[in-house]
C-alpha positions as CSV (number, residue, x, y, z in Angstrom):
1,M,12.4,-20.2,0.4
2,I,15.2,-20.6,3.0
3,V,15.4,-17.4,5.2
4,T,18.7,-16.5,6.1
5,G,18.2,-12.7,6.7
6,S,15.7,-10.1,6.7
7,E,15.4,-10.1,3.0
8,F,12.8,-12.4,1.5
9,A,10.2,-12.4,-0.8
10,D,6.2,-12.3,0.2
11,G,4.2,-15.0,-1.1
12,E,6.6,-17.9,-0.8
13,R,6.9,-20.8,1.7
14,L,9.5,-19.9,4.3
15,V,12.1,-22.2,6.2
16,L,14.3,-20.7,8.6
17,A,17.9,-21.4,8.1
18,K,19.5,-23.2,10.9
19,A,22.3,-20.6,11.2
20,L,19.8,-18.1,11.5
21,V,18.0,-20.1,14.5
22,T,21.2,-20.1,16.1
23,A,21.7,-16.4,16.1
24,L,18.1,-15.9,17.3
25,R,19.0,-18.2,20.4
26,E,22.1,-16.5,21.1
27,R,20.5,-13.0,21.0
28,R,17.4,-14.3,23.0
29,Q,19.7,-15.5,25.7
30,A,21.6,-12.1,25.8
31,L,18.4,-10.4,26.2
32,L,17.4,-12.6,29.1
33,T,20.7,-12.5,30.9
34,A,20.6,-8.7,30.4
35,L,17.0,-8.6,32.0
36,E,18.0,-10.7,34.9
37,K,21.1,-8.5,35.7
38,R,19.6,-5.3,35.1
39,E,18.2,-3.2,38.3
40,K,16.6,-0.4,36.4
41,P,13.2,-0.8,35.1
42,V,12.6,-2.0,31.6
43,Y,9.5,-0.3,29.9
44,G,6.6,-2.9,29.3
45,V,8.4,-5.8,30.8
46,N,8.6,-5.1,34.6
47,T,6.6,-2.0,34.2
48,G,3.2,-1.0,33.1
49,M,2.8,0.8,29.7
50,G,1.7,4.3,28.7
51,R,0.6,6.5,31.7
52,L,1.4,3.5,33.9
53,A,5.0,3.1,33.1
54,G,5.9,4.2,36.5
55,I,4.3,1.1,38.1
56,A,6.6,-1.7,39.0
57,L,5.5,-5.1,38.2
58,D,6.5,-8.3,40.4
59,T,7.6,-11.8,39.1
60,R,3.9,-13.1,38.9
61,Q,2.5,-9.8,37.2
62,Q,5.2,-9.6,34.7
63,A,4.4,-13.1,33.4
64,E,0.7,-12.1,33.1
65,H,1.4,-8.8,31.6
66,Q,2.9,-9.8,28.3
67,R,-0.3,-11.8,27.8
68,N,-2.4,-8.9,28.8
69,L,-0.9,-6.6,26.7
70,L,-2.4,-8.4,23.6
71,I,-5.7,-9.0,25.1
72,G,-6.7,-5.5,26.7
73,R,-5.8,-3.8,23.5
74,A,-7.9,-5.5,21.1
75,V,-10.7,-3.0,21.0
76,G,-11.2,-2.8,17.3
77,G,-13.7,-4.3,14.9
78,P,-14.6,-4.9,11.2
79,P,-14.0,-3.9,8.3
80,W,-11.2,-6.2,8.6
81,L,-7.9,-6.1,6.3
82,P,-8.0,-8.3,3.3
83,P,-6.0,-11.5,3.6
84,E,-3.1,-10.5,1.2
85,D,-2.7,-7.5,3.5
86,V,-2.8,-9.6,6.8
87,R,-0.1,-11.9,5.3
88,A,2.1,-8.9,4.4
89,L,1.8,-7.6,7.8
90,L,3.0,-10.8,9.3
91,V,5.9,-11.0,6.8
92,V,6.8,-7.4,7.9
93,R,6.6,-8.4,11.5
94,L,9.0,-11.4,10.7
95,R,11.4,-9.2,9.0
96,D,11.4,-6.9,12.3
97,F,12.1,-9.9,14.6
98,L,15.2,-11.0,12.3
99,Q,16.9,-8.0,13.1
100,P,19.6,-7.9,15.9
101,W,18.1,-5.5,18.0
102,S,14.8,-7.6,18.5
103,G,15.7,-10.2,20.9
104,V,12.4,-12.4,20.5
105,S,12.9,-16.2,21.0
106,P,13.5,-18.4,18.1
107,E,10.4,-20.2,19.1
108,L,8.2,-17.2,18.5
109,V,9.8,-16.4,15.3
110,G,9.2,-20.2,14.2
111,F,5.6,-19.9,15.2
112,L,5.0,-16.6,13.2
113,V,6.7,-18.4,10.0
114,D,4.5,-21.5,10.5
115,R,1.4,-19.3,10.7
116,I,2.5,-17.4,7.4
117,N,3.1,-20.6,5.8
118,D,-0.3,-22.3,6.8
119,G,-2.5,-19.3,5.7
120,F,-3.5,-18.2,9.4
121,T,-5.2,-14.9,8.9
122,P,-6.1,-13.1,12.0
123,A,-8.9,-10.7,11.9
124,V,-7.2,-7.1,11.9
125,P,-9.1,-4.1,12.0
126,R,-8.5,-1.2,9.3
127,S,-10.0,1.7,10.9
128,G,-10.8,3.1,14.3
129,L,-7.0,3.0,15.3
130,G,-6.6,6.1,17.6
131,S,-3.3,5.3,19.2
132,S,0.3,6.6,18.8
133,G,1.4,3.4,17.2
134,E,-0.4,0.4,15.9
135,I,-1.2,-1.4,19.2
136,I,-4.8,-1.9,18.4
137,P,-4.4,-3.9,15.0
138,L,-1.3,-5.6,16.4
139,A,-3.1,-6.7,19.6
140,H,-5.8,-8.3,17.3
141,A,-3.2,-9.8,15.0
142,F,-1.1,-11.3,17.7
143,Q,-3.6,-12.3,20.3
144,T,-4.6,-14.9,17.9
145,F,-1.3,-16.6,18.6
146,L,-2.5,-17.3,22.1
147,G,-5.6,-18.8,20.9
148,I,-7.8,-15.5,21.7
149,G,-9.7,-13.4,19.1
150,T,-10.9,-14.4,15.6
151,V,-9.2,-15.3,12.4
152,L,-10.7,-15.3,8.9
153,E,-11.1,-18.6,6.8
154,D,-12.7,-18.0,3.5
155,G,-13.9,-14.9,4.8
156,V,-15.7,-16.1,7.8
157,E,-14.7,-15.2,11.3
158,I,-14.0,-18.3,13.4
159,P,-12.4,-18.5,16.9
160,A,-8.5,-18.3,16.9
161,A,-8.3,-21.4,19.3
162,D,-10.4,-23.4,16.9
163,A,-8.1,-22.4,13.8
164,L,-5.0,-23.3,15.7
165,A,-6.6,-26.6,16.9
166,K,-7.6,-27.2,13.1
167,R,-3.9,-27.0,12.4
168,G,-2.7,-29.3,15.3
169,V,-1.0,-26.3,17.0
170,D,-1.0,-25.4,20.7
171,P,-1.5,-21.6,21.4
172,Y,1.8,-19.8,21.9
173,V,3.1,-19.1,25.4
174,L,4.7,-15.8,25.6
175,G,8.1,-15.5,27.1
176,P,9.6,-12.1,28.9
177,K,9.1,-9.0,26.6
178,E,7.5,-10.9,23.8
179,G,4.1,-9.4,24.1
180,A,5.6,-5.9,24.2
181,S,7.6,-6.6,21.0
182,L,4.5,-8.0,19.1
183,L,3.0,-4.5,19.7
184,Q,5.6,-2.1,19.1
185,G,6.8,-0.5,15.7
186,S,4.5,0.3,12.7
187,P,4.5,-2.9,10.5
188,L,0.9,-2.0,9.2
189,A,2.2,1.3,8.0
190,V,5.3,-0.5,6.5
191,T,2.8,-2.9,4.9
192,H,0.8,-0.3,3.3
193,A,4.0,1.8,2.1
194,Q,5.3,-1.4,0.3
195,R,2.2,-2.5,-1.2
196,G,1.0,1.2,-2.0
197,F,4.3,2.0,-3.6
198,A,4.0,-0.9,-6.0
199,E,0.4,-0.1,-7.0
200,A,1.3,3.7,-7.4
201,R,4.3,2.9,-9.5
202,R,2.4,0.5,-11.9
203,L,-0.3,3.5,-12.1
204,V,2.3,6.0,-13.1
205,E,3.3,3.4,-15.9
206,L,-0.3,3.0,-17.1
207,Q,-1.0,6.6,-17.0
208,T,2.2,7.3,-19.1
209,L,0.8,4.9,-21.6
210,T,-2.8,6.5,-21.5
211,E,-1.0,10.0,-22.1
212,A,0.6,8.5,-25.1
213,M,-2.4,7.3,-26.5
214,A,-4.2,10.4,-26.3
215,I,-1.1,12.2,-28.0
216,D,-1.4,9.6,-30.9
217,V,-5.2,9.7,-31.1
218,L,-5.7,13.3,-31.1
219,G,-2.6,14.0,-33.2
220,A,-1.0,16.2,-30.7
221,P,1.9,18.5,-31.9
222,R,5.1,16.9,-30.4
223,A,7.2,20.0,-29.9
224,V,5.9,20.4,-26.3
225,F,7.0,16.9,-25.4
226,D,10.6,17.5,-26.5
227,P,12.9,16.1,-23.5
228,V,15.1,19.4,-23.9
229,M,12.1,21.1,-22.2
230,A,12.7,19.3,-18.8
231,G,15.6,21.5,-18.0
232,G,17.1,20.0,-14.9
233,D,14.3,17.8,-13.9
234,D,15.5,14.3,-14.3
235,H,11.9,12.9,-13.7
236,L,10.4,15.0,-16.3
237,R,13.1,14.3,-18.8
238,T,12.5,10.5,-18.4
239,T,8.9,11.0,-18.8
240,L,9.2,12.9,-21.9
241,Q,11.4,10.5,-23.4
242,R,9.2,7.6,-22.5
243,L,6.3,9.4,-24.2
244,N,8.5,9.8,-27.4
245,D,9.5,6.2,-27.4
246,L,5.8,5.3,-27.2
247,V,4.3,7.5,-29.6
248,G,6.9,7.8,-32.3
249,A,6.9,10.3,-35.1
250,G,3.2,10.0,-35.6
251,P,1.1,12.5,-37.8
252,V,-0.2,15.9,-36.3
253,R,-3.8,16.7,-37.0
254,D,-4.3,19.3,-39.5
255,G,-5.2,22.6,-38.0
256,V,-4.1,21.9,-34.5
257,V,-1.7,24.4,-32.9
258,Q,-1.9,23.2,-29.4
259,A,-3.2,20.2,-27.8
260,P,-5.7,20.3,-24.9
261,L,-4.1,21.4,-21.8
262,S,-4.8,18.1,-20.1
263,V,-2.5,16.5,-22.8
264,R,0.1,19.1,-22.6
265,V,0.5,19.0,-18.8
266,A,0.2,15.4,-18.1
267,P,4.1,14.8,-18.4
268,R,4.6,17.2,-15.3
269,A,2.0,15.4,-13.2
270,L,3.5,12.0,-14.2
271,A,6.9,13.3,-13.2
272,H,6.0,14.5,-10.0
273,A,4.0,11.3,-9.2
274,A,7.1,9.2,-10.3
275,R,9.2,11.5,-7.9
276,V,6.9,11.3,-4.7
277,T,6.6,7.5,-5.4
278,G,10.3,6.9,-5.5
279,E,10.5,9.1,-2.1
280,L,8.0,6.7,-0.7
281,D,10.2,3.9,-1.8
282,E,13.2,5.2,-0.2
283,A,11.6,6.0,3.1
284,R,10.2,2.5,3.2
285,R,13.9,1.1,2.6
286,R,15.2,3.3,5.1
287,W,12.4,2.1,7.7
288,Q,13.8,-1.4,7.4
289,T,17.4,-0.4,8.7
290,M,15.9,1.4,11.9
291,P,15.3,-0.6,15.3
292,G,11.5,-1.1,15.2
293,D,11.0,-2.4,19.0
294,S,10.7,-0.3,22.1
295,P,12.8,-0.6,24.1
296,S,15.2,-2.3,21.6
297,F,18.0,-4.5,22.5
298,V,21.0,-2.6,21.4
299,D,24.7,-3.4,22.6
300,G,23.5,-5.3,25.4
301,D,21.3,-2.6,26.8
302,F,17.3,-1.5,26.4
303,V,17.1,1.5,24.5
304,P,13.6,3.5,24.1
305,G,12.7,3.8,20.4
306,T,10.1,5.7,18.5
307,A,9.3,3.5,15.6
308,Y,5.6,3.5,16.4
309,H,5.5,7.1,15.1
310,A,5.7,6.5,11.0
311,I,5.2,10.0,10.1
312,D,7.9,9.9,7.4
313,L,5.9,7.0,5.7
314,G,2.3,8.6,6.4
315,L,3.3,11.8,4.9
316,R,4.9,10.5,1.8
317,M,1.9,8.3,1.5
318,D,-0.3,11.3,1.9
319,A,1.8,13.0,-1.0
320,V,1.5,10.1,-3.3
321,T,-2.3,9.9,-2.9
322,A,-2.5,13.7,-3.9
323,A,-0.4,13.0,-6.9
324,L,-2.8,10.2,-8.1
325,V,-5.7,12.3,-7.5
326,H,-4.1,14.8,-9.9
327,L,-3.4,12.0,-12.5
328,G,-7.2,11.0,-12.2
329,E,-8.2,14.6,-12.8
330,I,-6.2,14.7,-15.8
331,S,-7.0,11.3,-17.0
332,V,-10.9,12.2,-16.9
333,Q,-10.3,15.4,-18.7
334,R,-8.3,13.5,-21.6
335,Q,-11.1,11.2,-21.7
336,H,-13.6,13.9,-22.5
337,R,-11.5,15.3,-25.0
338,L,-11.3,12.0,-27.0
339,L,-15.1,11.8,-26.9
340,D,-15.4,15.2,-28.4
341,E,-15.3,15.5,-32.1
342,R,-14.1,19.1,-32.0
343,F,-10.8,17.7,-30.6
344,S,-10.6,14.1,-32.2
345,G,-12.2,14.7,-35.7
346,L,-13.9,11.4,-34.9
347,P,-17.8,10.6,-34.7
348,A,-19.2,12.3,-31.6
349,Q,-19.0,10.3,-28.4
350,L,-17.0,7.5,-30.4
351,T,-19.9,5.9,-31.5
352,T,-20.7,4.3,-34.9
353,D,-23.9,5.8,-35.1
354,P,-24.4,9.3,-33.1
355,G,-27.9,9.6,-31.8
356,P,-29.4,6.2,-31.8
357,R,-26.2,5.0,-29.9
358,A,-24.7,6.6,-26.8
359,G,-21.1,5.5,-27.4
360,L,-18.7,5.7,-24.7
361,V,-20.1,8.8,-22.9
362,P,-21.7,6.5,-20.1
363,L,-17.9,5.3,-19.6
364,H,-16.9,8.6,-18.9
365,K,-19.7,9.1,-16.3
366,R,-18.1,6.0,-14.6
367,A,-14.7,7.8,-14.7
368,V,-16.0,11.0,-13.3
369,G,-17.9,9.0,-10.5
370,E,-14.4,7.2,-9.6
371,L,-13.0,10.6,-9.8
372,H,-15.4,12.2,-7.3
373,A,-14.5,9.3,-5.0
374,L,-10.9,9.8,-5.6
375,R,-10.9,13.5,-4.7
376,R,-12.1,12.9,-1.2
377,L,-9.1,10.9,-0.2
378,A,-6.8,13.9,-1.1
379,T,-7.0,15.3,2.6
380,P,-3.9,14.4,4.4
381,A,-4.4,11.6,6.9
382,T,-1.4,12.1,9.0
383,L,-2.7,15.4,10.6
384,G,-4.7,15.8,13.7
385,S,-3.2,14.6,16.8
386,I,-5.4,14.1,20.1
387,D,-4.4,13.3,23.6
388,T,-4.7,9.9,24.9
389,S,-3.6,7.8,27.8
390,A,-4.3,10.7,30.1
391,G,-1.8,12.9,28.2
392,Q,1.2,10.4,28.2
393,E,0.5,10.0,24.4
394,D,-0.2,13.3,22.5
395,V,0.9,12.8,19.2
396,Q,-0.3,10.3,16.7
397,A,1.3,9.7,13.1
398,F,-1.9,8.0,11.7
399,A,0.4,6.3,9.0
400,W,-1.8,3.5,8.6
401,A,-4.7,5.7,7.7
402,A,-2.5,7.5,5.1
403,G,-1.9,3.9,3.9
404,E,-5.4,3.1,3.7
405,Q,-6.2,6.3,1.7
406,L,-3.4,5.8,-0.8
407,R,-4.5,1.9,-1.2
408,E,-8.2,3.2,-2.0
409,A,-6.9,5.9,-4.2
410,A,-5.2,3.4,-6.2
411,K,-8.5,1.3,-6.7
412,H,-10.3,4.3,-8.1
413,L,-7.4,5.4,-10.4
414,F,-7.1,1.9,-11.7
415,A,-10.7,2.0,-12.7
416,I,-10.3,5.6,-14.1
417,T,-7.4,4.2,-16.3
418,A,-9.2,1.3,-17.5
419,C,-12.1,3.8,-18.7
420,E,-9.5,5.8,-20.6
421,L,-7.9,2.8,-22.2
422,V,-11.2,1.6,-23.6
423,T,-11.7,5.2,-24.8
424,A,-8.6,5.6,-26.5
425,S,-8.9,2.2,-27.8
426,Q,-12.1,2.8,-29.4
427,A,-11.0,6.2,-30.7
428,R,-8.0,4.5,-32.6
429,H,-10.3,1.6,-33.9
430,L,-12.7,4.5,-35.5
431,A,-9.6,6.4,-36.8
432,G,-7.9,3.4,-38.4
433,D,-5.1,1.4,-36.6
434,R,-1.6,2.9,-37.3
435,G,1.3,4.1,-35.4
436,A,3.7,2.4,-32.9
437,L,1.2,1.8,-30.0
438,D,-0.3,-1.6,-29.2
439,Y,-4.1,-1.4,-28.7
440,A,-4.5,-5.0,-29.1
441,W,-4.1,-6.1,-25.6
442,V,-7.1,-3.6,-24.5
443,R,-9.2,-5.0,-27.3
444,A,-8.5,-8.4,-26.2
445,V,-10.6,-7.6,-23.0
446,V,-12.8,-4.9,-24.3
447,P,-13.6,-5.3,-28.0
448,P,-14.3,-2.3,-30.1
449,V,-17.9,-1.1,-29.5
450,E,-20.1,-1.3,-32.6
451,E,-23.2,-1.4,-30.8
452,D,-24.2,0.0,-27.2
453,R,-23.5,-2.8,-24.8
454,P,-23.1,-3.2,-20.9
455,L,-19.4,-2.5,-20.5
456,G,-19.3,-2.7,-16.8
457,P,-18.2,-6.4,-16.7
458,E,-15.6,-6.0,-19.3
459,V,-14.1,-2.9,-17.6
460,T,-13.9,-4.9,-14.6
461,R,-11.9,-7.5,-16.1
462,L,-9.5,-5.0,-17.7
463,I,-8.9,-3.4,-14.0
464,S,-7.9,-6.8,-12.9
465,R,-5.7,-7.2,-15.9
466,L,-4.0,-3.7,-15.0
467,K,-3.0,-4.8,-11.6
């Protein structure tokens, strides 16, 4: 893909357009000229960083400083980010560097593009990151460009110098300000926000489907799902309309006045999850319009920034996680109702032979275990600042941690959703296939359970299918 600006797809081979390289070179020259003429200190370029920002650096120290920034702050360790997240992190950093306020050289941008294209995967820690920004993971990520630290190849740690040599590439030599620029901003939080948003959006779609299946199988009265009940809540109206479209005018089970509460209130939970997920996406898109460097090079001058404090992303990721936890609670309860003959009118535990066979109750136990793990992720990760750098840094956003929790929560909810899909499919099989909903795609992965069998591998395949 030819890269002409900051908008491009992750996962494609990237080539910088010649016009973009020319623009990068012009901005870089303007930045170097401004540095040469400037008499005042420029943070992180001719001064120390953090509490040491008041210490001026001479010409020799400045050259060493950019390299040292990436070495001395690499204090993390395993577990490492998965390769797909590392690639996304590099892509987000590339987007940052293509903005007019960056001023890094086209050589650094080209080196970054080449490493994205050749599968270079730095070992980036995913925990123990107690800085006000993301200097620890970013130091680990980009010291590897200098041939320092480790990278992952097929899950094995190897020296970065060896990985570069294997590609026939010399270690990159940093120019003025480039080490500081590599450390600034919150690209890890942005990475989690964009990938977590996509996973949460998919889960809302799937949970809407499982809710529709529960309405269908239980023969729930439809009046409570009338879109008119949404009032002025557009998200709720959309959710209710979607459920009506999925379920259609199916039969209501005789004698049922009200469906279980987990079925009736699910649309509100789904609407809330859709709302906060959308807000996360809006915040993520806004983030791409804000200078991420500090100082940023704006209108020929060096302006301090605060893009290392990604609190607006972190708090929204916390909110999405909480919404997913509630969806998981409702899903596990709905599944239990499907297994109960009092609510379904079907054989107990959805088995063809109650007593000798357990049916799908063990599958509900799996869902309960996933929910237990999911609930522990609901505590906000963004709260809890502690002084560092002798008090110079006295607030942290921990947005990266909120992202880690959101991504982990999504994994558990995908598993819960798979369990409910299998349960609903089995219920519809026992009740006889009818209505508007399609269960065939679930059964293609997990066929109806006529006799007890180990469902674990099949559920794992279904989870992969859902993502």
